[in-house]
SEKEFI-133928 format. One record per atom (N, C-alpha, C): y, x, z; residue number from 1; atom name; residue in three letters. Coordinates in nm, 4 decimals. Layout:
N
{rec {Y,X,Z},NUM,"CA","ALA"},
...
END
This chain:
89
{rec {6.5293,12.3478,18.3629},1,"N","UNK"},
{rec {6.6026,12.4341,18.2748},1,"CA","UNK"},
{rec {6.7424,12.3477,18.2063},1,"C","UNK"},
{rec {6.7188,12.2499,18.1867},2,"N","UNK"},
{rec {6.7902,12.1458,18.1550},2,"CA","UNK"},
{rec {6.9113,12.1306,18.2743},2,"C","UNK"},
{rec {6.8489,12.1166,18.3691},3,"N","UNK"},
{rec {6.9461,12.0993,18.5280},3,"CA","UNK"},
{rec {7.0377,12.2241,18.5349},3,"C","UNK"},
{rec {6.9854,12.3367,18.5170},4,"N","UNK"},
{rec {7.0837,12.4888,18.5182},4,"CA","UNK"},
{rec {7.1529,12.4714,18.4237},4,"C","UNK"},
{rec {7.1353,12.4464,18.2828},5,"N","UNK"},
{rec {7.2661,12.4373,18.1827},5,"CA","UNK"},
{rec {7.3645,12.3269,18.2466},5,"C","UNK"},
{rec {7.3229,12.2188,18.2754},6,"N","UNK"},
{rec {7.4223,12.1180,18.3232},6,"CA","UNK"},
{rec {7.5029,12.1339,18.4422},6,"C","UNK"},
{rec {7.4176,12.2254,18.5529},7,"N","UNK"},
{rec {7.4982,12.2408,18.6778},7,"CA","UNK"},
{rec {7.6166,12.3663,18.6343},7,"C","UNK"},
{rec {7.5780,12.4400,18.5349},8,"N","UNK"},
{rec {7.7289,12.5553,18.5155},8,"CA","UNK"},
{rec {7.8313,12.4921,18.4358},8,"C","UNK"},
{rec {7.9378,12.4801,18.4918},9,"N","UNK"},
{rec {8.0378,12.4310,18.3654},9,"CA","UNK"},
{rec {8.0459,12.5283,18.2776},9,"C","UNK"},
{rec {8.0995,12.4867,18.1625},10,"N","UNK"},
{rec {8.1360,12.5783,18.0404},10,"CA","UNK"},
{rec {8.2498,12.6189,18.0466},10,"C","UNK"},
{rec {8.2836,12.7368,18.0378},11,"N","UNK"},
{rec {8.4307,12.7697,18.0499},11,"CA","UNK"},
{rec {8.4431,12.8901,17.9383},11,"C","UNK"},
{rec {8.5729,12.9025,17.9014},12,"N","UNK"},
{rec {8.6071,12.9710,17.8039},12,"CA","UNK"},
{rec {8.6582,13.1171,17.8677},12,"C","UNK"},
{rec {8.6800,13.1047,17.9880},13,"N","UNK"},
{rec {8.7629,13.2131,18.0540},13,"CA","UNK"},
{rec {8.6468,13.3373,18.0377},13,"C","UNK"},
{rec {8.5357,13.3117,18.0872},14,"N","UNK"},
{rec {8.4630,13.4358,18.1221},14,"CA","UNK"},
{rec {8.4481,13.5114,17.9935},14,"C","UNK"},
{rec {8.4096,13.4360,17.8897},15,"N","UNK"},
{rec {8.3950,13.5282,17.7420},15,"CA","UNK"},
{rec {8.5171,13.5774,17.7378},15,"C","UNK"},
{rec {8.6203,13.5158,17.7506},16,"N","UNK"},
{rec {8.7748,13.5945,17.7143},16,"CA","UNK"},
{rec {8.7726,13.7152,17.7838},16,"C","UNK"},
{rec {8.7353,13.7039,17.9064},17,"N","UNK"},
{rec {8.7575,13.8222,18.0060},17,"CA","UNK"},
{rec {8.6578,13.9443,17.9913},17,"C","UNK"},
{rec {8.5585,13.9136,17.9252},18,"N","UNK"},
{rec {8.4454,14.0085,17.8952},18,"CA","UNK"},
{rec {8.5274,14.0740,17.7486},18,"C","UNK"},
{rec {8.5530,13.9598,17.6732},19,"N","UNK"},
{rec {8.6457,14.0576,17.5562},19,"CA","UNK"},
{rec {8.7495,14.1415,17.5685},19,"C","UNK"},
{rec {8.8378,14.0945,17.6843},20,"N","UNK"},
{rec {8.9390,14.1722,17.7280},20,"CA","UNK"},
{rec {8.8952,14.2979,17.7846},20,"C","UNK"},
{rec {8.7997,14.2760,17.8772},21,"N","UNK"},
{rec {8.7387,14.4082,17.9028},21,"CA","UNK"},
{rec {8.6968,14.5098,17.8028},21,"C","UNK"},
{rec {8.6343,14.4542,17.7035},22,"N","UNK"},
{rec {8.5671,14.5473,17.6048},22,"CA","UNK"},
{rec {8.6859,14.5821,17.5109},22,"C","UNK"},
{rec {8.7873,14.5257,17.5012},23,"N","UNK"},
{rec {8.9014,14.5752,17.4153},23,"CA","UNK"},
{rec {8.9577,14.6818,17.4752},23,"C","UNK"},
{rec {8.9930,14.6625,17.6209},24,"N","UNK"},
{rec {9.0688,14.7347,17.6998},24,"CA","UNK"},
{rec {8.9718,14.8915,17.6973},24,"C","UNK"},
{rec {8.8603,14.8779,17.7093},25,"N","UNK"},
{rec {8.7587,14.9783,17.6940},25,"CA","UNK"},
{rec {8.7477,15.0603,17.5696},25,"C","UNK"},
{rec {8.7720,14.9935,17.4755},26,"N","UNK"},
{rec {8.7696,15.0566,17.3159},26,"CA","UNK"},
{rec {8.8996,15.1055,17.3065},26,"C","UNK"},
{rec {9.0043,15.0417,17.3821},27,"N","UNK"},
{rec {9.1495,15.1287,17.3340},27,"CA","UNK"},
{rec {9.1588,15.2526,17.3928},27,"C","UNK"},
{rec {9.1087,15.2293,17.5506},28,"N","UNK"},
{rec {9.1232,15.3661,17.5991},28,"CA","UNK"},
{rec {9.0248,15.4777,17.5494},28,"C","UNK"},
{rec {8.9233,15.4284,17.5055},29,"N","UNK"},
{rec {8.8304,15.5591,17.4219},29,"CA","UNK"},
{rec {8.8961,15.5936,17.3053},29,"C","UNK"},
{rec {8.9710,15.5128,17.2296},30,"N","UNK"},
{rec {9.0361,15.5526,17.1339},30,"CA","UNK"},
{rec {9.1495,15.6548,17.1416},30,"C","UNK"},
{rec {9.2417,15.6131,17.2589},31,"N","UNK"},
{rec {9.3299,15.6754,17.3070},31,"CA","UNK"},
{rec {9.2754,15.8170,17.3421},31,"C","UNK"},
{rec {9.1545,15.8347,17.4290},32,"N","UNK"},
{rec {9.1102,15.9704,17.4759},32,"CA","UNK"},
{rec {9.0673,16.0665,17.3389},32,"C","UNK"},
{rec {9.0243,15.9931,17.2507},33,"N","UNK"},
{rec {9.0146,16.0742,17.1185},33,"CA","UNK"},
{rec {9.0863,16.1287,17.0717},33,"C","UNK"},
{rec {9.2148,16.0421,17.0398},34,"N","UNK"},
{rec {9.3433,16.0798,16.9630},34,"CA","UNK"},
{rec {9.4035,16.1871,17.0364},34,"C","UNK"},
{rec {9.3971,16.1843,17.1844},35,"N","UNK"},
{rec {9.4576,16.2970,17.2642},35,"CA","UNK"},
{rec {9.3803,16.4229,17.2648},35,"C","UNK"},
{rec {9.2549,16.4103,17.2500},36,"N","UNK"},
{rec {9.1244,16.5182,17.2478},36,"CA","UNK"},
{rec {9.1700,16.5965,17.1079},36,"C","UNK"},
{rec {9.1726,16.5063,16.9929},37,"N","UNK"},
{rec {9.2039,16.5748,16.8508},37,"CA","UNK"},
{rec {9.3399,16.6023,16.8608},37,"C","UNK"},
{rec {9.4135,16.5797,16.9254},38,"N","UNK"},
{rec {9.5773,16.6400,16.9052},38,"CA","UNK"},
{rec {9.5866,16.7719,16.9784},38,"C","UNK"},
{rec {9.5021,16.7709,17.1030},39,"N","UNK"},
{rec {9.4904,16.8818,17.1881},39,"CA","UNK"},
{rec {9.4193,16.9865,17.1255},39,"C","UNK"},
{rec {9.3116,16.9673,17.0427},40,"N","UNK"},
{rec {9.2299,17.0586,16.9599},40,"CA","UNK"},
{rec {9.3049,17.1150,16.8442},40,"C","UNK"},
{rec {9.3959,17.0315,16.7817},41,"N","UNK"},
{rec {9.4955,17.0725,16.6629},41,"CA","UNK"},
{rec {9.5761,17.1657,16.7446},41,"C","UNK"},
{rec {9.6156,17.1568,16.8276},42,"N","UNK"},
{rec {9.7299,17.2626,16.9028},42,"CA","UNK"},
{rec {9.6762,17.3732,16.9168},42,"C","UNK"},
{rec {9.5586,17.3646,16.9939},43,"N","UNK"},
{rec {9.4887,17.4986,17.0234},43,"CA","UNK"},
{rec {9.4504,17.5696,16.9142},43,"C","UNK"},
{rec {9.3988,17.4841,16.7990},44,"N","UNK"},
{rec {9.3585,17.5645,16.6942},44,"CA","UNK"},
{rec {9.5012,17.6265,16.6284},44,"C","UNK"},
{rec {9.6323,17.5797,16.6051},45,"N","UNK"},
{rec {9.7531,17.6053,16.5741},45,"CA","UNK"},
{rec {9.7728,17.7275,16.6365},45,"C","UNK"},
{rec {9.7579,17.7442,16.7759},46,"N","UNK"},
{rec {9.7917,17.8515,16.8676},46,"CA","UNK"},
{rec {9.6911,17.9831,16.8154},46,"C","UNK"},
{rec {9.5903,17.9279,16.8072},47,"N","UNK"},
{rec {9.4838,18.0191,16.7731},47,"CA","UNK"},
{rec {9.5055,18.1212,16.6701},47,"C","UNK"},
{rec {9.5512,18.0361,16.5244},48,"N","UNK"},
{rec {9.5765,18.0562,16.3864},48,"CA","UNK"},
{rec {9.7027,18.1514,16.3913},48,"C","UNK"},
{rec {9.8286,18.1159,16.4891},49,"N","UNK"},
{rec {9.9283,18.1805,16.4738},49,"CA","UNK"},
{rec {9.9007,18.3405,16.5582},49,"C","UNK"},
{rec {9.8080,18.3239,16.6533},50,"N","UNK"},
{rec {9.7943,18.4280,16.7260},50,"CA","UNK"},
{rec {9.7312,18.5144,16.6163},50,"C","UNK"},
{rec {9.6296,18.4855,16.5582},51,"N","UNK"},
{rec {9.5462,18.5787,16.4332},51,"CA","UNK"},
{rec {9.6644,18.6211,16.3524},51,"C","UNK"},
{rec {9.7455,18.5627,16.3050},52,"N","UNK"},
{rec {9.8236,18.5947,16.2048},52,"CA","UNK"},
{rec {9.9187,18.7031,16.2697},52,"C","UNK"},
{rec {9.9723,18.6785,16.3723},53,"N","UNK"},
{rec {10.0482,18.7887,16.4411},53,"CA","UNK"},
{rec {9.9992,18.9011,16.4921},53,"C","UNK"},
{rec {9.8118,18.9045,16.5129},54,"N","UNK"},
{rec {9.7747,19.0214,16.5249},54,"CA","UNK"},
{rec {9.7306,19.0894,16.4094},54,"C","UNK"},
{rec {9.7315,19.0201,16.2777},55,"N","UNK"},
{rec {9.6989,19.0912,16.1583},55,"CA","UNK"},
{rec {9.8187,19.1551,16.1198},55,"C","UNK"},
{rec {9.9424,19.0937,16.1455},56,"N","UNK"},
{rec {10.0596,19.1538,16.1011},56,"CA","UNK"},
{rec {10.0703,19.2835,16.1787},56,"C","UNK"},
{rec {10.0491,19.2772,16.3049},57,"N","UNK"},
{rec {10.0543,19.4149,16.3829},57,"CA","UNK"},
{rec {9.9613,19.5204,16.3340},57,"C","UNK"},
{rec {9.8455,19.4652,16.2935},58,"N","UNK"},
{rec {9.7335,19.5615,16.2123},58,"CA","UNK"},
{rec {9.8036,19.6358,16.1128},58,"C","UNK"},
{rec {9.8615,19.5440,16.0218},59,"N","UNK"},
{rec {9.8905,19.6067,15.8968},59,"CA","UNK"},
{rec {10.0291,19.6919,15.9112},59,"C","UNK"},
{rec {10.0990,19.6728,16.0162},60,"N","UNK"},
{rec {10.1866,19.7665,16.0495},60,"CA","UNK"},
{rec {10.1454,19.8897,16.0901},60,"C","UNK"},
{rec {10.0446,19.8967,16.1705},61,"N","UNK"},
{rec {10.0148,19.9900,16.2590},61,"CA","UNK"},
{rec {9.9028,20.0886,16.1526},61,"C","UNK"},
{rec {9.8266,20.0216,16.0500},62,"N","UNK"},
{rec {9.7370,20.1077,15.9573},62,"CA","UNK"},
{rec {9.7590,20.0331,15.8364},62,"C","UNK"},
{rec {9.8728,20.0776,15.7743},63,"N","UNK"},
{rec {9.9096,20.0026,15.6317},63,"CA","UNK"},
{rec {9.7919,20.0453,15.5120},63,"C","UNK"},
{rec {9.7498,20.2019,15.5002},64,"N","UNK"},
{rec {9.6293,20.2287,15.4318},64,"CA","UNK"},
{rec {9.5230,20.1602,15.4446},64,"C","UNK"},
{rec {9.4616,20.1403,15.5702},65,"N","UNK"},
{rec {9.3542,20.0574,15.5969},65,"CA","UNK"},
{rec {9.3503,19.8989,15.5386},65,"C","UNK"},
{rec {9.4648,19.8417,15.5568},66,"N","UNK"},
{rec {9.5138,19.7006,15.5022},66,"CA","UNK"},
{rec {9.4862,19.7003,15.3779},66,"C","UNK"},
{rec {9.5623,19.8137,15.2982},67,"N","UNK"},
{rec {9.5284,19.8050,15.1635},67,"CA","UNK"},
{rec {9.4208,19.8029,15.1047},67,"C","UNK"},
{rec {9.3331,19.9002,15.1691},68,"N","UNK"},
{rec {9.1799,19.9287,15.1397},68,"CA","UNK"},
{rec {9.0923,19.7965,15.1367},68,"C","UNK"},
{rec {9.1451,19.7276,15.2578},69,"N","UNK"},
{rec {9.0596,19.6014,15.2979},69,"CA","UNK"},
{rec {9.0895,19.4998,15.1829},69,"C","UNK"},
{rec {9.2151,19.4877,15.1746},70,"N","UNK"},
{rec {9.2378,19.3766,15.0702},70,"CA","UNK"},
{rec {9.2034,19.3935,14.9100},70,"C","UNK"},
{rec {9.2091,19.5376,14.8613},71,"N","UNK"},
{rec {9.1356,19.5968,14.7628},71,"CA","UNK"},
{rec {8.9882,19.5582,14.7560},71,"C","UNK"},
{rec {8.9073,19.5665,14.8492},72,"N","UNK"},
{rec {8.7798,19.5633,14.8675},72,"CA","UNK"},
{rec {8.7557,19.3917,14.8532},72,"C","UNK"},
{rec {8.8422,19.3108,14.9117},73,"N","UNK"},
{rec {8.8249,19.1785,14.9050},73,"CA","UNK"},
{rec {8.8544,19.1523,14.7769},73,"C","UNK"},
{rec {8.9559,19.1851,14.6858},74,"N","UNK"},
{rec {8.9720,19.1626,14.5697},74,"CA","UNK"},
{rec {8.8750,19.1880,14.4747},74,"C","UNK"},
{rec {8.7733,19.3116,14.4774},75,"N","UNK"},
{rec {8.6912,19.3614,14.4033},75,"CA","UNK"},
{rec {8.5810,19.2411,14.4344},75,"C","UNK"},
{rec {8.5497,19.2437,14.5509},76,"N","UNK"},
{rec {8.4268,19.1493,14.5685},76,"CA","UNK"},
{rec {8.4556,19.0070,14.5209},76,"C","UNK"},
{rec {8.5763,18.9556,14.5512},77,"N","UNK"},
{rec {8.5948,18.8051,14.5020},77,"CA","UNK"},
{rec {8.5812,18.8112,14.3427},77,"C","UNK"},
{rec {8.6313,18.9120,14.2823},78,"N","UNK"},
{rec {8.6272,18.9193,14.1465},78,"CA","UNK"},
{rec {8.4969,18.9275,14.0940},78,"C","UNK"},
{rec {8.3941,18.9955,14.1611},79,"N","UNK"},
{rec {8.2720,19.0126,14.0947},79,"CA","UNK"},
{rec {8.1839,18.8733,14.1343},79,"C","UNK"},
{rec {8.2290,18.8276,14.2329},80,"N","UNK"},
{rec {8.1556,18.7131,14.2613},80,"CA","UNK"},
{rec {8.1849,18.6119,14.1670},80,"C","UNK"},
{rec {8.3189,18.5796,14.1219},81,"N","UNK"},
{rec {8.3678,18.4912,14.0518},81,"CA","UNK"},
{rec {8.3026,18.5021,13.9039},81,"C","UNK"},
{rec {8.3058,18.6542,13.8564},82,"N","UNK"},
{rec {8.2354,18.6935,13.7257},82,"CA","UNK"},
{rec {8.1016,18.6496,13.7268},82,"C","UNK"},
{rec {8.0146,18.6751,13.8421},83,"N","UNK"},
{rec {7.8834,18.6358,13.8473},83,"CA","UNK"},
{rec {7.8411,18.4977,13.8249},83,"C","UNK"},
{rec {7.9473,18.4117,13.8861},84,"N","UNK"},
{rec {7.9396,18.2737,13.8690},84,"CA","UNK"},
{rec {7.9839,18.2331,13.7240},84,"C","UNK"},
{rec {8.0447,18.2951,13.6657},85,"N","UNK"},
{rec {8.1078,18.2525,13.5284},85,"CA","UNK"},
{rec {7.9860,18.2979,13.4437},85,"C","UNK"},
{rec {7.9244,18.4227,13.4466},86,"N","UNK"},
{rec {7.8161,18.4708,13.3478},86,"CA","UNK"},
{rec {7.6880,18.3439,13.3760},86,"C","UNK"},
{rec {7.6817,18.3184,13.4973},87,"N","UNK"},
{rec {7.5375,18.2514,13.5420},87,"CA","UNK"},
{rec {7.5679,18.0897,13.4679},87,"C","UNK"},
{rec {7.6631,18.0649,13.4540},88,"N","UNK"},
{rec {7.6840,17.9063,13.4151},88,"CA","UNK"},
{rec {7.6342,17.9334,13.2577},88,"C","UNK"},
{rec {7.6851,18.0286,13.1840},89,"N","UNK"},
{rec {7.6189,18.0706,13.0440},89,"CA","UNK"},
{rec {7.4775,18.0187,12.9956},89,"C","UNK"},
END
């Protein structure tokens, strides 16, 4: 066993190469993650813009239904908030 240790010259290059490889892999992984996150943000933004445009179109097409929906949402939100307020007392 001692002979094996003495036969192999101790070099600093091998560990430095390994560290360099690991660093490049980590860097690539982080860059891929950032790229994926920015792509997801772009897709989300486009989906939100599409939903807003569709909502605008629906409000223009059916204004009374839109007003009724907003009124119902307001009543539900008010009821829910009142219920939470009374529940805390």
